[in-house]
N, C-alpha and C positions, 0 to 999 in steps of 0.2 A: 401448339397443342390445340385440339378441337374439343370444345365442351359439348358433350352429347348426353343423351339419356338412353335408357334401355331400348333396344330394338330386338324383338323376339323372333324375327324371321328375316332371311335373306332369299332373294329370288334367284334361281339358277337361270342365267341367261348368257348369251355369248357376247363377251366384251373383251377388254384388254387385261392381260396378266401374263406372267411368264413363269414356267416351271418345267423341269425336266420330265418328259413323258416316261411312264412306267408301264411296260408291257406285262402281261400276265405270265409269271414264271411257272415252270412246270413243277417246281418244288419250293418249299420254304427256304428263305435266305436268312441267315443270322444277321440281324440288324445291329448296327453300332452307332454311337453318337459321333457327330462330327466336331471338329475343333470350334467351328462357328457356333454350334449349338451350346457347347459348354460355356463359351464366352457370353452368349445371349442370356444364359441362366444367371450368370454373375451380374449382368446389367439389370436384369429384371429384379433380382434380389435387392440390389441397391435402392431401386425406386420403391419397391413394395414395402421395404422395411423402414423407409424414411419419410416418404411423401404420400403414402396412402392415408385416407381419412381415419383409418384405424391402424396406424403403423404397428406392425407385429414383427418381432425379431425372428429370424430363421434359426431356431434352436431345436433341441431334442423334442420339445413339446409340439412344435409346429411340424417336425418331421413325422411324428406319429399321425397327425391329422392328414398330412400329405399321403402317407402310406395307405391309410384307409380310403381316402378319396380316389387314389390311383387305382386300387383294386376295384372300387365301385365303378370307376369309369371303364374298366376292362370287363369285369364280370359281375355286374350289379345284381344279377339274379342267381348268382352262385350255381351256374350251369356247367362250368368247365374245370375250375380248380377243386381239388379235394382239400380236406383239412391238413393232410400231409404236405401238400404244396404250400399252404399258408404257413405251416411250421417251418418249412425250408426258407421262406422269405423273412421269417421273424427277425433275423439278425439285422435286417436293413431298416427295421421299424424306426429306430431312433438315430439312424445314420444318414438319412437322406439330406439333412442339412450339411453334413460333412461332404457328401457327394457333390453338392453345388459349390461349396467353398473350395474344394480341392480339384474342381474341374474334372471330376470322374463320375460320369453318369452311367457307368457300366451296370450298376444295380437295377435301376428302373428298366434299362434295356434288357437285362437278363430276365426280369419278371415278364416283360412283354414277349420275349422269344419263347419262354415256356408257355405263356398263354396261347401263342400262335400254334405251338405244338399240340396243346390240349384241344384246341378247336378242331384241328385236323383229325385228331383221334376220335372226337365225338362225331364228326361228320362221316368219317369212315365207318364207324359203328352204325350210324343211322342208315347208311346205304346198304350195309349188310342185312339189316332188319327188313329191308324192302323185299328181299328174296323169299321171305317167309309169309305167314299169314297172322292175322290178329283175331282174337276171340272177343267179339263185341257184345256177347251175352253176359259177360262177367260184370259184377258190380264193383267197379273200381273208379277212382277219380284221379285227375291230373292237377297238381298244384302248380299253376302257372305264374302266380305272383309270389316270388321268392326273395324279394329284396331283404326281408328280415329273417329268412330261413337260415338255419345253420349250414355250414359247409358240409358237403357229403363226406362221410367219414372215410370212404374208400372207393375204389373203382367200381365195385359191385353195386354200391348204392347209387352211384352216378349212372351206371348202365340201366338200372331200373327206372330212374328218372327220365332218361332219354328214350327208353322203350315207350314210356307213357307219352312222351312228347311226340314221337313219330306216330304212335297210335292215334293221337289226337289229330295230327296233320292228315292222316289217312282218313279218319272218320269224317272230318269236315268235307273232304272231296267226295267221299262216298255219299254223304247226305245231300250233296249238290248234284248227285246223279252221275258221277263219273264211274266208268268201268275200272276194274282192278288193273288192267293193262295200262290204261291212261294214268291212273293214280301213280303206279310205279314210275312211269316215264316222267311225270310232272315232278314228283318228289326227288327222284334221282338227279334230275337237272337242277332243281332248287338247291340241293345240298352241294352239288358239284360247283354251281355258280358262286355259292357262298364261300366255298373254300378258295376259289380263284380270287374273290374280292379280298379275303383275308390275306392271301399271299401277295396281293398288290400293295398292301400297306407298306409305307416306307419309313425311313428314320424321321422325316419331318412330321409324319402322323404320330409316331411314338413320342417325339419330343413335345408336340403340342398337347397331347393327352397328359403327359407328365406335368408340363408347366401349368396347365389348367387345373390339375389337381392341387398344385401349389397355390395358384391365384384364388381359386374358389374356396380354399380352406381358410382364407382370411375373411372373405365376405362374398356372398353369392354372385354379385354382378361385376366382379373383377375377373378379367379374362386375358389370356395371352392369345394373340393373333399372329399366326405365321405370315410371311410375306404374301402367300396366296390368299389366305383368309382375309388379310387386310385389304387386298385389292377388291375382293367381293363385297366387303363392308362399304367401301367407297362407292361402288356401283349402286348398292342398296340405298345409300343416303342421297346421291345426286340424281337418281332415276335416269341415268343416261350412260351410254357406253359406246365403244366403237367396235363394230362387228357386223354380222350379217342379219341379226334380228330374229333369233329363234330361241325357243325354250326347249331344253333337252331333258330327257330322263333316261334312266337305265331300263332296258327291257331284255331280259335274259342276258346273253353275251353281247348284245348290241347296244349302241347309243341311238335312241330314237328321237324323232322330232315330236315334242309335245304340243307346241303351239308356234305359230308364225306371228311375230309382233307387227301390228299394222304400221305401215310407213317405212319399214326397214328394207334393206336390199333384197332379202328373200321374198318379202311380200310384193315388192314392186316387180320382181322378175316373174313371180307367179307360178314357178314350176315345183318348188319344194312345198310339201304339205304334211300335215300332222299324220303321224304313223310311219312315215318314211324312216328307214334305218340308215345311219351313216356307217359305211364300211371302209372308207378311205378318205384321207385329206392330203391335198397337195398345195404347196405354196407357190405363188406367182402363176403366170399363164402357162408355164412349161415345166415347172419343177416336178420331181418324182412324187407319186402318190403313195403315202404310207398307209398300210393296212392297220386299222384301229379296232378290229373286232376283238372283243375281250378286254379292251383297255378300260381303265378307270374313267368314270364320267368326267371328272375335272381335268384329266389329261387330254381327253378329246376336245373339251371346251377350249383348252389352251392352244390346241393346234388350229382351231377355227378362228379364235380371237386374233385381232391384229389392228394396227393403226389404220385410220381413215385413209382411203385412197389406194390401199394395197389390195392385191387380188388373192383369192383363195379358191381352190377347186375342191368340191365336195362330191365324193363318189357315194351314191345312194343305192339302196335296194328298196324299191317301192313297197309300201305296206301290203299291197294286194299280191305281190310276187312271193313265191316260195323261196326256200333257202338257195335253190339253184337258179333263181330267176335272173332276168337280164338286169345288169347294173346300168345306171345312168350317171354321167359326170356333169355337174353344174358348175359354171364359172361365175363367181360373184365378186363384186368390188365392195370391200368393207366401207361402212359409213357410220356416222353418228346415229345412234338409235335411242329413242326415248322409251323408257319402260312405263308406258301409260297405265299398265295394270295396277300399279301402286299409286297413281296420281289421284287427286281429288276429282270427284264426279258429282253430278247433280241429277235429280229426278224429281218428279212431282206426283204426289198422291192426292187423289180426289176423295174427300170424305163427305158423305151425305149426312146432314144434320137437319132432321125435320124435312122441310120443303127446300132447304138451301143446300148447296154443294160448296164446301170450303176446299181451298187448294193449299196444300202443305208442301213446301219445298224441302228437299232432303239433300244435304251435302254429305257424301260418304268419303271419309278420309282414312285410308288404311295405315298411313304412317306420317310422321312429321318430318318431311324430307327437306333437304336444302343442299344445293351444290356449293359446298364450302370453298372449293378451289376457285370456281368461277366468281364467287363473291369477293374473294381475296384479290383476284385479278382486276376487279372493278367492272366486270361485265354488267351492263345495264339490265340484261334480261336473264340473270341467273335463275335457275330452277328453284322454286320456293313454294311450299305448301300454302303459306299465307297469301301469296300473290294469286295462286290459282283459286283459292277459296273466295278471295275478294272479287275476282272476275265472275265467278259463278253466282255469287250473291247479287251482283249487278244484273245478271241475266234473270235471276228469280224475281227481283224487284220489278223488272220490265214485264214479267209474266204475271205480275200482281198476285203473288201468293199471300195467304193470310198468316202464315207462320213458317218458321224454319226449324228443322231438326238437323243437328250435327251428329252424324252417326259415327261413333268412335269404337264400335264393337271390334274386338280383335286388333285394335291399334296398340302395338306394343311400345310406342314412343318414338324417339328420334331426337331432333334438334331442340334444345332448350330455348334458343332464340325464337324459333318458329312457334313454340307454345305461347311465348309472351306476345309475339306480334299477332298471332291469331286471336288471342283474347282481346287485343286492341280493336279488332273489327266490330266488337259487340259492346264495348264500353267507350266512354269519351276519353278520359285520361285517368291514370292512377296506377298504383302498385299492382303487380300480378303475382309475384312469387318472391319469397325470401330465401336466401341461400346462405348457409352457415359453413364456414371453413373449419378445418380440424382445430385451429387455434381459437375458435370462438367468434371470430369477426363475422358480422352478418351484413350481407349486401342485398339490396332490394332491386329487383328488375321490374321496370315499370313501362307501361304504354305511355308514350309522350306525344303521340299524334292526336290532334283534335279531331272530333267527329267520329262517326260510326258508319260501317257499311250496312248494318242492319240493326235496328233498335225496336223491332216489333216482337211479338211472341216468339220465344225461343225455348227449345228443349235440347238436351244433350243425352244421347242414348249410349249407354256403356254396358259392358259385361265384365266378367272376371279377367278376361285377357286384355282389358284396357289398362295400360300401364304407363307410369312415369310421365312423359309429356302429356299424355291423355289425361292423367290425373291432375296435373298442374292446371290445364285448361278447365276441366270440369270443376275443380275446387274453386277456382277464381270466379267462374260463372255462378256457382252456388253461393259463395261468400258475398258477392255483390248483389245477390238477389236478382241477377240479370235473366236467369232462365231456370227451368225445371230440369233436374237430373233424373233420368228414368233408366231402369234396368236392374243390374246386379251390382253388389259391392265390387269395387275395382281391385286390381292386383295387389296394391299396397306397397309399391316401390317408391320410396322417398329419397333416393340418392342420385347424385350426379356423377357422371364419369368423364374423364378426359382421355382422349386417345393420344397416347404418347408414342412417337416414332423413335424407337431405340437406335435405328440407323442414323437418324439426324443427330442424336446425342453422341453417338460414337464416330460421327463423320464418315460413315461408310458411303462409298459412291454408288453401290448397288444394294438393292434390298437383300439384307442378310439376316438381321437379328429379329425383324418383325416388330409388332406393336404391342403395347399394353393398354387395354381398356380398363382404367384404374379409377376406383371410387375416390373422389377427392373432396366432395362436399355433400351436404344433406339439404334438401329443400323443404320449405315450410309454407303452409298456406298463409294468406295475408291476415287470417284471424289468429295466427300464432300456432295453430295445431299442425301436426305432420300427417302426411298420408302414409308414412312408413308403417307397415304391418296392417294398419286399419283400413287403408284405402279411402275412397270417397263413397260414402253411404248415400244411395239414391233417395230422392224425395218420394218417388213412387217406385216401390220395389217389385220386381218381377220374379218368378220362380228361378232359383239358381241352378245353373246347368252343371256345375262341378263344385265339389267341396273345397273349403279353405285349406284342409289338410292335404289335398291332392295337388293343388295348384294355387300359386300366389306366394307373396312374401312370407306369410305365416307357415308355409310348408318347408321353409329352410331352417335348419337347426341353428345356423350361425348368422341369421339376419340381424341387422342393427335394431336396437330397441326403439319403441315409440317414445317421443319426448315432445316438448313444446317450447316456444320462445314467446316474447311479447308480440302483440299484434302490430300490424302496420297501421299507418295513418291513412284511412280510406273512408269513403262515404258510400254507403250502399245505394244502388240504383232504385231498388224497390224492396218491399217486404212481402214476400210470397207465402210466408208461413200460414196466414189465415186461409189461404186458398187451398193448401195441400189437402186438408181433410175432405173438402168438397170434391176435389179432383179424384181423390182416392175412392170416395163413395160412388161416384159416377163410374170409375174404372171397374170396381168390384161388381156393381149392378150389371154393367154391360157384359163383362167377361163371363159372369155366371150363366148368361143365356147364349153365349157364343160357342158353338160346337168346335170351331177351329181352335179357339183358345183352350177349351177343355182338353182337346186332343193334344195340343202342345204341352200343357201342364202334365198330362198323364205320361207323355213320352219322356219328359224330363225325370219324372218320378221313377219310371221303369228303368231308364238309363242309369240313374243313381244306384238303384237296387242291384243292377247287373255289375256295376263297377265295384260295388262293395264285396262281391264274391271273389275269392282267391283261388278257387278250384272249379273244375268242370267235370261232369260225369263222362266216363268213357263207355257207358252202356248205350248201345245204339237205340234201343226202344225208349230209354229215358230221354235221350237227346231229341229224338223225333217228337216225343210228346211235348218237351219244352219248346222246341221250334214251332210246332203247330199252334201251341197256345199263344206264343208271342206273335206269330203271324196273324192269327185270328183277331187278336186285340188290335194289331196295327191296321188290318183291313177294316175292322169295325170303326175305328177312329177316322180313317181316311174317308170311308164311305159316308159317315155322318157329317164330316167337315165339308166334303165336296158337295153334299146336297144343299148346303146353306151358304156356300162361298159367295161373298158379296163381290160382284164384278167391278164395283167402283172403287175398291180399296186396295188396288195393287199399284206399285210404282210404274209411272210411265217413262220407262227407260228404253231408248232405241235398242232393238233386238240385236243389232250388229256390234254393239259396244259392250266390253266387259264391265261387270258391275263392281269391280274393285275388290272383291273378296279374296282373301288369301286362300289358295288351294294347297292341299298337302303335296301334290306332285310338284309344285313350284318351289317348295321350301328346301333350301340347301343348308341344312344344319340349323334347326330351330333354336339351338343353344350352342354358342361357340365353344362351350366346354366339352361337347360331345363330339369326338372325332372318330374313335373306334366304336362303331355301332353296327356289327355284322347282322345280316338278316336273320341269323339263328337266334338272336336275343329276343325273347318274348317281351322283355321289359322295354319300354320307351321312356323318353324323358318326360318330366311333368308337362313341359310345353307341348310336346307331341300329343300326350294324352288329352290335354285341354283342347288343342286344336281339333282333334277328332271328335271329342264330346261336343264342342261348340258347333262343329259342322253338322253334327247329327240333328241338332235342335234349332239351328239358326232360322230355318224357314218353317218350323213346325212340322217337319217331315222326318219320319223314322228312317233308319238306315235300310238300304236294300238288303235282300236276303243274302246270307253268307254263301259265297261261291267257293270258299276254301282256298282261293288264290291270293298271292301277294301282289302288291301294286305292279311290280315289273313283269308279272306273268299274264296280265290282262291285255287284250287288244286295246290300243289307244283309242281307236275310233269308237268302240263300244263304251269305253270308260268316259270319253267326252260326251257321248250321247246320254249316259246316265247322269253325268254332271249337269248337262243342259236341262234335263228333266227336273232335277232337283232345284235348279235355279228358277225354273218356271213356276214352282209352287209358291203360293202366297207367303210372304214374309210376315207372319202373324205378329211378331214382336214389333217390327217397324210400323205395321198398320195400327196396332193398338197405341203406340207412342204418338202417331198422328192424330188418333182420336182424342187422346189426352190433351194434346196441344190445341186442338179445336175446342175442347171443353174450356180450356183456359181463356181463349179468345171470347167465347160465349159468356163466361162469367164476368169478364171485364166489361163487355158491352152492356150487360144487364144489371151491373152492380156499381153504382156511382162511387161507393166507398172504396171498393177494390180498384176501380179505374183511377182513383186519385193516387193510389200507391204504386201503380204499375204503368210504365211508359206505353204510349200507343205508337203503332208503326207510323213512320213518316215516309212518304213516297220519294222524297228527294234526299233521303239520308245518304250521305257519302263520306268517304274517308280520304 
C-alpha cells in the first residue's frame, strides 16, 4: 500500500492504460452491473467498514447517506429529476446496504438509467426551444445555483427551469455579438454533443459514481478508483508515462491536441501541433486505422497510449482545415515521457529597495510527486519533488539570491514522504509531522539528514487550494520559525490516505476491482495542533479569493473534527514573531500606494460578490448594464495598474518554459468522486469552482469578457493565446511576497537583536 495525501488534480496526458473503447451509440443503452463490480463492492465494504480511520458499518443509516450522495453526484443541481422520480426511488433509500451485501446493484443502476433518460428528455426539450424566440425585455431571472433548491414538483416546473436555462445560454451568446442563426447552430450542437457524451457513459462510470457516493459518505477524502482512474493517478504521482507526449481535450465531437509535451515523441517529430484534431488511430506500422470521431476522450487516449518502443499511427485533421479538409497520417514510436508541467521550477524576481536591487529565488511546486514504483525497484534516479527542489536550490545559491520563496499555491498535496524530505532541505534535523492511527498510536516522521540546502531568508506562499502535504510543509516551517508563511489560510485537510489495490488483495491477475484511496491516519503539526479544518494560518495574510464555506475542509458536512495531541520534542530555529508586525506594517504601507495591488484586491472583492449571487437576470438591458459596469471597472483597474507597473518586479522565467500552473483544460477530474459530470450541469465541484476563482485572481487579472462558449467550443489556438496573455500579466501576489521577503532580509541586516534570533544565509550550505 502507498501512503499518500490528497491530490486535487490529475493531468490528462497520453500514457499507459487499458480499457475497452466505447463508441457513441445512437440511442441510450440500459446499463447493468457486472459480476466483477458486485464483487468489487463487497471487497470495498470489507475494508471501509474495518480498516478506515473512521470505520463505519454499512447499515441502513449509511445506506441513506449513500442514497443522498449518489443523487447529488448525478443531479446535484436538481435539473433532471422531479419530486415524483425521487419518490419512486425512496424504497431504495435504506436498502443500498442490502444491495451491496446481496451482490445486487440493480437499484443504483436503475436510478442511473432513469437519470440518463431524463437528461435525454431535457436536451430534446432544449433543442425544441431553439426553433422559437425569446423575449429579452421581460423582467425575469434564472436561478443557476440550485444545490439546495427543492426538486421540481412536476414536468411543467422543470420545463420552465430549462426554458430559463436555454434563454440564458442564448442571451450570453447574443451579448457576445452572435447572430441568431449562429446561436441556434452553436446551442443545437452543444446539446447534441452533451447527449452523445451522456450515452457514452458505461457501467464502469456508473459503478465508480455509486462507489464514490459510498466512500465519500464516510469521509470526504476516501474514494474508489476504477482501474482506469487508478492508472491516471499513478501517472499524476510519478510525472512520467509511456506514450507520444501530448495533452488532449474534447472539442465538439473531436479529440483535439491541447499541448505537445517537450521532449516527447510528438515534439521530436515536429509535425503534430496544438489544435490538430485526432480522427483515427491505428496500431503498429500497418494495422487498420479506427475512426475515433465522437469517442470519449479517455477512450481515444487509451488507443494512443502504449508501451515504450511500440508504434502508433495517428490520423489528424489539421486545425486550419475545415471538416472536409485533407487528413494526414503521422507514425510515431511511443517512448517514456516526463510530464514536466507539474514538476518543480525556478525563477528569479528582482526587487528594488532604495538604491539596491535584491534577488529573490522562487521555487514553484505544483504537487508533491514521487515515482513510488521506481523507488521500490531501487532506481537511483527515481522522480522526486525533493530531489528536483534540492537541485534548483543549488542553482539559486550559485546565482546568489538573497532569499527563497516556495510557491505552493494550488498545490493539492501528494506524497507524505516528499513533504517530510522537502522540509529537511530547510532545517538541520528534527521531527516534521506526527501521524496518529485509528487506534491512537502516534508515529513521528523526521528529517534525519544533517545539513540544509538553504538556510537563508525563506517564505512559503500558500492559498486556499494548498492542501495536505503542502500544509505539512508550511506548518513545519512555521513551527520551527524557519520562514514566513504568506497568503491565504490553507485548505484544512489533516488526513492521510493509503492507496489499497483490491486486485492485489483478491489476487486477480488483471486489473479488475480497482483501488481504494482510504483515509487511515490523521496528521498533526509538531506543536501538537492539527491542520484539520483550520488549515495553516499565514503570518502575513492576503485577501482571500474564495470563502471557506465554498472550498476547503470546512465546506464538507462530514469532515473529521479538529483535535490536538502532545507536541513533539523539537527546537525552533528562530523566533520570527517579533518581526511579523514590522513586516505587516511595511506590507500595508506599500500596498496602500500600489495600484496593481489595489486592483487585485478589488477584483477579489468583486469576484466574491458575484459568486454569492445565486441567480442572474434574463433581461437584456439589465445584463448589458451589468456587463458594461463590470467591464468599465475592470478597464479602469487595468489602466491604472498598467500605468505604474514596475518593470523590475516580474519573474525572470524563460518564455519557452511552462510556469507549472495547473490549467483547467489539463485537469482530468479535479475530484475523483465526480464521474458523471455532463456539460449541461451548471454546478461544478468545489474544487473546480476554486480552481476557476483562483485562476481569475492569480496574477491580479480579471477574467476576459464572456463569449458565451464552453471550453470545448473555443478555438484551441485562440484559447492558448488568451492563456499566454494572462500568464504575461504581473503576478502581483508573488511580487508582493518577494517584497516581504526582502523586507525580512533588510530588517535582519539592520537590527542586531533580530539578527541574533534568525539564521543568516550561508553560501556553502549543502544537504
